[in-house]
Structure formats: C-alpha cells, structure tokens
C-alpha positions as CSV (number, residue, x, y, z in Angstrom):
1,X,42.9,-89.4,-16.7
2,X,44.1,-88.0,-20.0
3,X,41.6,-87.6,-22.8
4,X,43.1,-89.4,-25.8
5,X,44.6,-87.4,-28.7
6,X,43.0,-89.9,-31.2
7,X,39.4,-88.8,-30.4
8,X,39.0,-86.6,-33.5
9,X,40.6,-89.3,-35.8
10,X,38.2,-91.9,-34.5
11,X,35.2,-89.9,-35.3
12,X,36.4,-89.2,-38.8
13,X,36.6,-93.0,-39.2
14,X,32.9,-93.2,-38.0
15,X,31.8,-90.6,-40.6
16,X,33.8,-92.3,-43.3
17,X,32.7,-95.9,-42.7
18,X,29.1,-95.2,-42.0
19,X,28.5,-92.6,-44.6
20,X,30.3,-94.2,-47.5
21,X,30.8,-97.9,-46.9
22,X,27.9,-99.2,-44.8
23,X,24.9,-96.9,-45.3
24,X,23.8,-98.6,-48.6
25,X,23.9,-102.1,-47.1
26,X,22.0,-100.9,-44.0
27,X,19.3,-99.3,-46.1
28,X,18.9,-102.6,-48.0
29,X,18.6,-104.5,-44.8
30,X,15.9,-102.1,-43.4
31,X,13.9,-102.4,-46.6
32,X,14.0,-106.2,-46.4
33,X,12.9,-106.0,-42.8
34,X,9.9,-104.0,-43.7
35,X,8.9,-105.9,-46.8
36,X,9.3,-109.4,-45.5
37,X,6.5,-109.2,-42.8
38,X,4.2,-107.1,-45.0
39,X,4.1,-109.9,-47.6
40,X,2.8,-112.3,-44.9
41,X,0.5,-110.1,-42.8
42,X,-1.9,-107.1,-42.8
43,X,-0.3,-103.7,-42.2
44,X,-1.0,-102.5,-38.7
45,X,-2.5,-99.1,-38.0
46,X,0.1,-96.7,-36.8
47,X,-0.3,-94.2,-34.0
48,X,2.5,-92.3,-32.1
49,X,3.1,-93.3,-28.5
50,X,6.3,-92.7,-26.7
51,X,7.5,-94.7,-23.6
52,X,10.8,-95.3,-21.9
53,X,12.3,-98.8,-21.8
54,X,14.4,-100.4,-19.1
55,X,18.0,-101.3,-19.7
56,X,18.7,-103.9,-17.0
57,X,15.4,-105.3,-15.6
58,X,11.7,-105.4,-16.3
59,X,9.4,-102.8,-14.8
60,X,6.0,-103.8,-16.0
61,X,4.6,-100.3,-15.7
62,X,7.3,-98.9,-18.0
63,X,7.6,-101.8,-20.4
64,X,6.4,-101.0,-23.9
65,X,3.0,-102.6,-24.6
66,X,3.2,-105.1,-27.5
67,X,-0.2,-105.3,-29.2
68,X,-1.2,-107.9,-31.9
69,X,0.4,-105.5,-34.4
70,X,3.3,-103.4,-33.2
71,X,6.3,-101.4,-34.4
72,X,8.8,-100.2,-31.9
73,X,11.9,-98.2,-32.9
74,X,14.4,-97.7,-30.0
75,X,17.4,-95.4,-30.4
76,X,20.2,-96.4,-28.0
77,X,23.4,-95.0,-26.8
78,X,26.2,-96.3,-24.6
79,X,29.6,-95.2,-23.5
80,X,32.4,-96.6,-21.4
81,X,36.0,-96.3,-20.2
82,X,38.2,-99.3,-19.2
83,X,41.7,-99.5,-17.7
84,X,43.5,-102.8,-18.0
85,X,47.0,-103.7,-16.6
86,X,48.3,-106.0,-19.3
87,X,47.1,-104.8,-22.7
88,X,49.4,-107.0,-24.7
89,X,48.9,-110.3,-22.6
90,X,52.6,-110.4,-22.0
91,X,54.1,-112.7,-19.4
92,X,56.7,-110.1,-18.3
93,X,55.9,-106.6,-19.6
94,X,52.7,-105.2,-18.1
95,X,51.5,-102.2,-20.0
96,X,48.4,-100.3,-18.7
97,X,46.1,-99.0,-21.3
98,X,42.9,-96.9,-21.2
99,X,40.1,-98.1,-23.7
100,X,37.3,-95.7,-24.6
101,X,34.1,-96.8,-26.2
102,X,31.2,-95.0,-27.8
103,X,28.1,-97.1,-28.9
104,X,25.2,-95.4,-30.6
105,X,22.6,-97.8,-32.0
106,X,19.1,-98.6,-32.8
107,X,16.6,-101.5,-32.2
108,X,13.6,-102.3,-34.3
109,X,10.8,-104.7,-33.4
110,X,8.0,-105.4,-35.7
111,X,5.2,-107.9,-35.2
112,X,1.9,-109.2,-36.4
113,X,-0.1,-112.2,-35.3
114,X,1.8,-114.4,-37.7
115,X,5.2,-112.7,-38.3
116,X,7.9,-110.8,-36.5
117,X,11.1,-109.0,-37.3
118,X,13.7,-108.0,-34.7
119,X,16.8,-106.0,-35.6
120,X,19.5,-104.3,-33.6
121,X,22.5,-102.3,-34.9
122,X,25.3,-100.8,-32.8
123,X,28.3,-98.8,-34.0
124,X,31.3,-99.5,-31.7
125,X,33.9,-96.8,-31.7
126,X,37.1,-97.8,-29.9
127,X,40.2,-95.8,-29.2
128,X,43.1,-96.6,-26.9
129,X,45.6,-94.6,-24.9
130,X,48.7,-96.1,-23.2
131,X,49.2,-95.2,-19.6
132,X,52.7,-96.8,-19.4
133,X,55.6,-96.7,-21.8
134,X,55.3,-99.1,-24.7
135,X,58.1,-101.7,-24.8
136,X,60.2,-102.0,-28.0
137,X,58.7,-104.4,-30.5
138,X,55.1,-103.5,-29.7
139,X,52.9,-101.2,-31.7
140,X,51.4,-98.1,-30.0
141,X,47.9,-99.0,-28.7
142,X,46.6,-95.9,-30.6
143,X,47.3,-97.8,-33.8
144,X,44.5,-100.2,-32.8
145,X,41.8,-97.5,-32.9
146,X,38.9,-98.7,-35.0
147,X,35.2,-98.4,-35.7
148,X,33.4,-101.7,-35.4
149,X,29.8,-102.7,-36.2
150,X,27.3,-105.2,-34.7
151,X,24.2,-106.1,-36.5
152,X,21.5,-108.7,-35.5
153,X,18.4,-109.5,-37.6
154,X,15.8,-112.2,-36.9
155,X,12.7,-112.5,-39.1
156,X,10.1,-115.3,-39.0
157,X,6.6,-116.1,-40.1
158,X,4.1,-118.9,-39.6
159,X,2.0,-119.5,-42.7
160,X,0.2,-122.3,-40.9
161,X,-0.2,-123.5,-37.3
162,X,2.4,-126.2,-38.0
163,X,4.9,-124.5,-40.1
164,X,7.3,-121.6,-39.3
165,X,10.1,-120.3,-41.5
166,X,12.7,-117.7,-40.6
167,X,16.0,-116.0,-41.4
168,X,18.7,-115.0,-38.9
169,X,21.6,-112.7,-39.7
170,X,24.5,-111.7,-37.6
171,X,27.4,-109.3,-38.6
172,X,30.4,-108.3,-36.4
173,X,33.3,-106.1,-37.3
174,X,35.7,-106.2,-34.4
175,X,39.2,-106.9,-33.0
176,X,37.9,-109.3,-30.4
177,X,38.8,-112.9,-31.4
178,X,36.2,-114.2,-28.9
179,X,33.4,-112.7,-31.0
180,X,34.0,-115.5,-33.5
181,X,35.0,-118.4,-31.3
182,X,35.0,-117.9,-27.5
183,X,37.1,-121.0,-26.8
184,X,40.2,-120.4,-29.0
185,X,42.0,-118.3,-26.3
186,X,43.4,-116.0,-29.0
187,X,44.6,-112.7,-27.6
188,X,45.6,-111.0,-30.9
189,X,43.8,-107.8,-31.9
190,X,43.6,-108.4,-35.7
191,X,40.6,-106.5,-37.2
192,X,38.2,-108.7,-39.0
193,X,34.5,-109.2,-39.8
194,X,32.4,-112.3,-39.4
195,X,29.0,-112.6,-41.2
196,X,26.5,-115.5,-40.4
197,X,23.3,-116.0,-42.4
198,X,20.9,-118.8,-41.3
199,X,17.6,-119.6,-43.0
200,X,15.6,-122.2,-41.2
201,X,12.3,-124.1,-41.2
202,X,10.4,-125.6,-38.2
203,X,7.6,-128.1,-38.6
204,X,5.4,-129.3,-35.8
205,X,4.0,-132.7,-36.6
206,X,1.8,-132.6,-33.5
207,X,1.9,-131.4,-29.9
208,X,4.8,-133.7,-29.1
209,X,6.9,-133.9,-32.2
210,X,8.8,-130.9,-33.7
211,X,11.6,-130.8,-36.3
212,X,14.0,-128.1,-37.4
213,X,16.2,-127.8,-40.5
214,X,18.6,-124.9,-41.0
215,X,21.5,-123.9,-43.3
216,X,24.2,-121.6,-41.9
217,X,26.7,-119.7,-44.0
218,X,29.6,-118.1,-42.2
219,X,32.2,-115.8,-43.8
220,X,35.3,-114.6,-41.9
221,X,37.6,-112.0,-43.5
222,X,40.5,-110.1,-41.9
223,X,41.6,-106.6,-42.9
224,X,45.2,-107.7,-43.1
225,X,46.4,-110.6,-45.1
226,X,45.6,-113.7,-43.1
227,X,45.5,-117.4,-43.4
228,X,42.4,-117.4,-41.2
229,X,40.0,-116.1,-43.9
230,X,37.4,-118.8,-44.2
231,X,34.0,-119.8,-45.5
232,X,31.8,-122.3,-43.6
233,X,28.8,-124.2,-44.9
234,X,26.8,-125.9,-42.2
235,X,23.6,-128.1,-42.2
236,X,21.6,-128.3,-38.9
237,X,18.9,-130.9,-38.2
238,X,17.0,-131.2,-34.9
239,X,14.2,-133.6,-34.0
240,X,12.5,-133.1,-30.6
241,X,9.9,-135.2,-28.7
242,X,8.0,-133.8,-25.7
243,X,7.5,-136.9,-23.6
244,X,6.1,-134.9,-20.7
245,X,4.5,-131.5,-20.6
246,X,7.7,-130.0,-19.2
247,X,10.4,-132.4,-20.5
248,X,11.7,-133.3,-23.9
249,X,14.4,-135.4,-25.6
250,X,16.0,-134.4,-28.8
251,X,18.4,-135.7,-31.5
252,X,20.7,-133.0,-33.0
253,X,22.9,-133.5,-36.0
254,X,25.2,-131.0,-37.6
255,X,27.6,-131.4,-40.6
256,X,29.8,-128.5,-41.8
257,X,32.7,-127.9,-44.1
258,X,35.2,-125.2,-43.5
259,X,37.4,-123.8,-46.3
260,X,40.4,-121.7,-45.2
261,X,42.7,-119.7,-47.4
262,X,45.4,-122.2,-46.5
263,X,44.5,-125.7,-47.5
264,X,46.2,-127.3,-44.5
265,X,43.3,-126.3,-42.2
266,X,40.3,-127.3,-44.4
267,X,38.1,-129.8,-42.7
268,X,34.7,-131.5,-42.6
269,X,33.0,-132.1,-39.2
270,X,30.1,-134.3,-38.3
271,X,28.5,-134.1,-34.8
272,X,25.5,-135.8,-33.3
273,X,24.0,-135.1,-29.8
274,X,21.3,-136.6,-27.7
275,X,19.7,-133.9,-25.7
276,X,17.4,-133.9,-22.7
277,X,15.6,-130.7,-21.5
278,X,13.6,-130.3,-18.3
279,X,11.5,-127.2,-17.7
280,X,10.1,-126.0,-14.4
281,X,8.7,-122.7,-13.2
282,X,12.0,-121.6,-11.6
283,X,14.5,-124.0,-13.0
284,X,15.7,-125.2,-16.5
285,X,18.0,-128.1,-17.1
286,X,19.7,-129.2,-20.3
287,X,22.1,-132.1,-20.7
288,X,23.6,-133.4,-24.0
289,X,26.1,-136.2,-24.8
290,X,27.4,-136.7,-28.3
291,X,30.2,-137.6,-30.7
292,X,32.2,-135.2,-32.9
293,X,34.3,-136.4,-35.8
294,X,36.6,-134.0,-37.8
295,X,38.4,-135.0,-41.0
296,X,41.0,-132.8,-42.6
297,X,41.4,-132.5,-46.3
298,X,45.2,-132.7,-45.9
299,X,46.1,-136.3,-45.6
300,X,49.3,-135.4,-43.6
301,X,47.1,-134.3,-40.7
302,X,45.5,-136.7,-38.3
303,X,41.8,-136.7,-38.1
304,X,40.2,-136.0,-34.7
305,X,37.2,-137.5,-32.9
306,X,36.0,-137.2,-29.3
307,X,32.9,-137.7,-27.2
308,X,31.3,-134.4,-26.3
309,X,29.0,-133.2,-23.6
310,X,27.3,-130.1,-22.3
311,X,25.3,-129.5,-19.1
312,X,23.5,-126.4,-18.0
313,X,21.2,-125.5,-15.0
314,X,19.4,-122.1,-15.0
315,X,17.5,-120.9,-11.9
316,X,15.7,-117.7,-11.0
317,X,13.3,-116.4,-8.4
318,X,10.4,-115.7,-10.8
319,X,8.8,-117.7,-13.6
320,X,10.6,-117.8,-17.0
321,X,7.5,-116.2,-18.5
322,X,7.3,-113.4,-15.9
323,X,10.0,-111.1,-17.0
324,X,13.5,-110.5,-15.7
325,X,13.9,-111.9,-12.2
326,X,15.4,-110.2,-9.2
327,X,17.8,-113.2,-8.6
328,X,19.2,-115.5,-11.3
329,X,22.0,-117.9,-11.9
330,X,23.4,-120.3,-14.5
331,X,25.9,-123.1,-14.1
332,X,27.2,-124.6,-17.4
333,X,29.8,-127.2,-18.4
334,X,30.9,-128.0,-21.9
335,X,33.5,-130.3,-23.6
336,X,34.2,-130.1,-27.4
337,X,36.5,-128.9,-30.1
338,X,37.1,-125.3,-31.1
339,X,35.4,-124.5,-34.4
340,X,38.1,-122.2,-35.8
341,X,41.9,-122.2,-36.2
342,X,44.6,-122.7,-38.7
343,X,47.5,-125.1,-38.7
344,X,48.1,-125.9,-35.0
345,X,45.5,-123.7,-33.5
346,X,42.7,-126.3,-33.1
347,X,42.2,-127.5,-29.6
348,X,40.0,-129.6,-27.4
349,X,38.6,-127.8,-24.4
350,X,36.5,-128.2,-21.2
351,X,34.9,-125.2,-19.5
352,X,32.8,-124.6,-16.5
353,X,31.2,-121.2,-16.1
354,X,29.0,-119.7,-13.4
355,X,27.0,-116.5,-13.9
356,X,24.7,-115.0,-11.3
357,X,23.0,-111.7,-10.4
358,X,20.6,-109.9,-8.1
359,X,18.6,-106.7,-8.1
360,X,18.4,-104.8,-4.8
361,X,15.7,-102.3,-4.1
362,X,14.6,-102.4,-7.8
363,X,17.4,-100.1,-8.8
364,X,20.8,-101.6,-7.7
365,X,21.9,-104.2,-10.1
366,X,24.7,-106.7,-9.3
367,X,26.2,-109.6,-11.4
368,X,29.1,-112.1,-11.1
369,X,30.8,-114.3,-13.6
370,X,33.5,-116.9,-13.0
371,X,35.0,-119.5,-15.3
372,X,37.7,-122.1,-15.7
373,X,38.9,-123.6,-19.0
374,X,41.3,-126.4,-19.8
375,X,42.6,-126.5,-23.3
376,X,44.7,-129.2,-25.0
377,X,46.0,-128.4,-28.5
378,X,45.6,-131.4,-30.8
379,X,48.5,-130.7,-33.2
380,X,51.4,-129.9,-30.9
381,X,52.5,-129.9,-27.3
382,X,50.6,-127.1,-25.7
383,X,48.2,-127.2,-22.7
384,X,46.6,-124.1,-21.2
385,X,44.6,-123.5,-18.0
386,X,42.6,-120.3,-18.1
387,X,40.4,-118.8,-15.4
388,X,38.7,-115.5,-14.8
389,X,36.3,-113.7,-12.5
390,X,34.3,-110.5,-13.0
391,X,31.8,-108.6,-10.9
392,X,29.7,-105.6,-11.5
393,X,27.4,-103.2,-9.7
394,X,25.0,-100.8,-11.5
395,X,22.3,-98.3,-10.7
396,X,19.2,-97.9,-12.8
397,X,17.9,-94.4,-13.1
398,X,14.3,-94.9,-14.0
399,X,13.3,-93.7,-17.4
400,X,16.7,-92.5,-18.3
401,X,19.9,-94.7,-18.0
402,X,21.8,-97.4,-16.3
403,X,25.3,-96.7,-14.8
404,X,27.6,-99.6,-14.1
405,X,31.1,-100.2,-12.5
406,X,32.8,-103.5,-13.2
407,X,36.1,-105.2,-12.4
408,X,37.7,-108.4,-13.5
409,X,40.8,-110.6,-13.5
410,X,42.0,-113.2,-16.0
411,X,45.0,-115.6,-15.7
412,X,46.4,-118.1,-18.3
413,X,48.9,-120.7,-17.2
414,X,50.5,-122.6,-20.1
415,X,53.1,-125.3,-20.4
416,X,54.8,-122.9,-22.8
417,X,55.9,-120.2,-20.4
418,X,55.9,-117.4,-23.1
419,X,52.1,-117.8,-23.3
420,X,51.4,-117.1,-19.6
421,X,49.7,-113.9,-18.6
422,X,47.4,-112.3,-16.1
423,X,45.3,-109.1,-16.6
424,X,43.2,-107.0,-14.3
425,X,40.7,-104.5,-15.5
426,X,38.2,-101.9,-14.1
427,X,35.4,-100.4,-16.3
428,X,32.7,-97.8,-16.0
429,X,29.9,-97.7,-18.5
430,X,26.6,-96.0,-19.0
431,X,23.7,-96.9,-21.4
432,X,20.3,-95.6,-22.3
433,X,17.4,-96.3,-24.7
434,X,14.4,-94.4,-25.8
435,X,11.7,-96.5,-27.6
436,X,9.1,-95.0,-29.8
437,X,6.1,-97.4,-29.7
438,X,4.1,-97.1,-32.9
439,X,1.0,-99.1,-33.3
C-alpha cells in the first residue's frame, strides 16, 4: 500500500486552518464554556487525578468517577485507512481509492449539582490516493484532500427544580453530504460547513407534565459557489405527559423556514406528531404518527403534504442506567420528507434500519448495521432504492486503545440508470483517549 504523496500538503493545511482561522473561535467557545456554569454554581475544588477511559464499552473499575463537582479533560486521537472500490459512485467506471484519516481531538466535561457543560472537538484530516487510473472527466482524488472540523457543545443549568435552560451547538466542516441530511442520497464531495445553534427551555409543571421550547438556527455554506447555501430558522415545541411511571404520550410541533440562495427552493414547513414512548429495564419503544405540510415561496412549485411516521425499538441485555451493555440492538422505521435540497432534489423517503452489537470476553467488540431506503423525488420522475450492510470487529486493549476492522457494501438502484452504483469498502481504524479527571 503506497503512502500518499499528499501527506505533507495535508498537514500544512492543518497548521494553516487551525493556527490562523479557527483558533480564535475555539478560544472564545472555551471561555464561554467555563464562564457559563461558573455564573450558576460554586467553583469546585480542583485536585489532579489521572485515569484511563474506555473507548467502546464501560468498565466500571476504569470509568472516571464523576463527583458532585467535576472537571474532566480528555485528549483523544484516532487514525484510519479505508479502501473503497467505487469512489465516484459511477455505474460503469469503478475506481478504487485509499482514504487516510487522522483525528486528534479533545473532550471536556464540567459539572456541578445544578449545571453541566460537555464539549468535544475533533480535527478530521483526510487525504486520498487513487489505486486505479482515473477516467477522463473526473478530478484526481488527491484534489479532494481537506481538513475538516467537528465541534459539539451542550450546556445546561437548572435554576429551580422545575426549570432547566440550555444551549446546544454543533459545527461540521466536511465533504460528506450525509452529515447535513442523511436521507438525500447525495454522493457529491463538495466541501461545506453546517452550523446549528439551539437554545432551549424545559419546564416541569409537576411529576407528570413537562414542556420544552427551543429555537434552532442552521447555517449551511459551501466553499464553492453553490445554490445550496441556506439559512434555516426553526421553532420546536414539545408537551409530554407521563400517564404511567414508565410510559408517556407527547405532542410535538415544529415550524421552520428555509431560505436558499436560489429563491426557487425557499419553503416553510409545519409538522405535528403524536408520540408514545414506553420504557422498560431492557427495552425502549417509541412510536409517532404525524402530518408534514411544506409550502414553497415560488408559486410555480406545487406544495407538498404527507402523513409521517417513525417507529423504534431498542433492546439490550443490561438496564439502560447500568452502562454500556454486552449485547444491544435497535430496529427503526421512518417515513418523511428530506429537509434539504434545491430545485428538484427534495424527496419523500421510507427507511428501515437495524443496528446490533455484542462484546465477547469483555475485549472483542462486534457490530452490524443494515438498512433499506426507498426514495421518491417529488418534482420529477426519479425513484431510488438504496440498501447497505456493514459489519465490524474490534479489540479493546485495556487502558490504551481500541482497534477495529470494518467492511461494508452499498447499492443504489434508480429508474434513471446513470444514477445506479454499488460500492464495497474495507477500513481499519484505531482510537484512544486519556482523560485527566480534575476535581
């Protein structure tokens, strides 16, 4: 396996982007993370204690202890190499490509009796190396080399026993279209960032009634000129009633407006769902039925409306409050509209997905994912059937790292033959984390 000639160029990008473009923003976020809980709670006493955290399952003896006041900083590092047989998702020309990935990062967890802040950041350095000759008309995979970023921040505080307020932030810079909307089926590798900011309020009227109100702002921006740059404003309202100690019924309502750079795609959506949730020690069930109405600003486009549903069953061999189980599985079914798209890219989809896993001998980790998705585009004659399977086996080296080997296959069958493709991949990855538990 050849080591790619673009290695040095990629790390120059890392230095340039982190050092010049993102460091100031990251510093501001870290300051906000520290200041927010300090305004609401007393400062914990700090003492140095180092422990090693698991990557793939819970080991109670090694798990960092979380006291009433805690601060845990966890440097992480991951690396991987993948080979896929059809990099361009072409129906006729299969081009094998190696993808190399380096992921340094950090996790920060801070908590007091009334407040908590959880933050994670990962730098994702990708570079690509073609194994086969690149056909005419396609760019060299090395031109797709890039440095991406993933940031997650969740902060909340409870001023009273009934009231909680919080702020969630998510930022991705990537070439993976599924990071923004999983169900579009978009296989292009355009570089973009998506930023989502969600302040929320939860109020518990009593032991049975709970309400949630949130506002979500989403910004999508592509590096190249694109009609898909967009801003979304979304209001989220949720009322939940616990009619049994382990079962609830809820009413969800969302309204959002999406503004694209091209006016033809601007729309307003309203969606309401009735949701039933059932909790048990080893099982969780969720079922929802609802109605989704979408109105486009352009009068030349037909408005869309459908009945939606989602069902999910989650089972595992240990209680949900007892840490990561040895055996687990989730079966989910969903029917709805895609949230993103321009012109004729919106579609109605139905997907069923199964995920499962098991831990053997407390060190051998296995997992499986399988899915099938039907997609019907609402603005022109295109129907896709997409299915995929993936499986992995890993080994946990206690106190140090997890090694994993994965393989998968994906196939798309469209009524437009030029959109058909199949792709097989094999990937090896390693990850490790080293938490510093400060109390």
